[in-house]
N, C-alpha and C positions, 0 to 999 in steps of 0.2 A: 097144613097147619103152621109149620115153621118155615116153609119154602117162601122166597120173596116174590110170590105171584099171588094174585087174588083168586080165590075160589069160593064158591058158595058151600058152606058147611055148617052143621049144627055144632061142631066141635071147635073149641077155641083154646089157645095155650093157657089162658087164665083159668081154665077148669082144672089144670094140673096143680099139684102141690108146688109151692115156690121152691126154687133151688136150681142146681145145676144138673143138666141132663147130658149124658154121653150120647153122641149121634154116630150112627154107623149107616153105611149105604151098601146094600147087596145088589148087584146087577145080574139080572136073569135075561136069558134069550129064549124066544119061542122056538119050537122044534124046527121051523123052516127059516129061522134067523131073520124074519121080517119084522119082528116086534121085540123091543127091548123094554124091560121093566126095571125101574130103579126103586128099591124098597128101602126107604129111610126108616130107621128105628131109633127111638129116643128112650133111654133108660136112665132113670134118676140115679145119681151117684149114690152108691150104697145099696141099691136094690138089685134084685137078681133077675127080674123079668121087666120087659118093656112096658112103658106106660102109654106110649103113643107110636104111631107109625103112619107113613104116607107112601102110597103107591103111585108112581108116575109111569104110565104106559106111553111109549113113543113108537108109532107105527112107521113102516117104510115110507108111506106117503107123507109123513110129517104130522099126521093127526096125533094129538095127544089127549089122553084121558087121565084124570087124577081123582083119587079118593083118599081120605084120611080116616084114621081110626084112633079112638081113645079108650083107655081102660077106665071103666066106671067104678065108683066106690064099692060096689058089690063084686068087683073083679070081672064082670062081664065086659065085652067089647061093644062099642057103638060106632057105626060107620058115619060118613059125612052126611048121609040122608036120614039118619036117625034109627036105622035098623040095629037091633041088638042080638047078640049071642054070647054064649059062654065060651065058644071057641072062635078065634080069629079066622081060622080056616073056613068056617061056615059063611063068613061074610065076604071072602075073597071071590073074585070071578073064577068060575070052574076051569077056565082055560089055563089059569096060572099054575095048576097042578102038574102040567106037562112041561113047564119051562125049566131050563137048566141054569144053574149058578155059573156065572162066568168071571165075576170079580167081586171083591169085598174091600171096602175102604173105611178107615176111621175118619169121620168128619169133624172131629173136635167136640166142642161143647156148645150147648144152647143154654141160656139162662131164662128162667120164668119167674116173674115177680120179684119181690124182695124176700130173700131168705129170712127165716124166723130167727 
């Protein structure tokens, strides 16, 4: 959604409230260390929970997969294909549960629309 690459997604940054979003990236590794996942999370300044996130899977072969997620007005999550759930974990690939956190980074801010 915010990464500077084109993907097909039903989610768009303009669906979020206008304002500044703090961006963080958590890096995870698969149990066999052959896949790395970068989990970008975007939290509106002043909020306590994320409003959007992007998962970028990079496999040892160089193959990449990406999906994004946005929090809907009813507080459920919607993935880039339109599937919805009250829990983000329900929308993540099952294999992600076995990955381990290896790094976390503050990615600065992203701005959406014109602040009110």
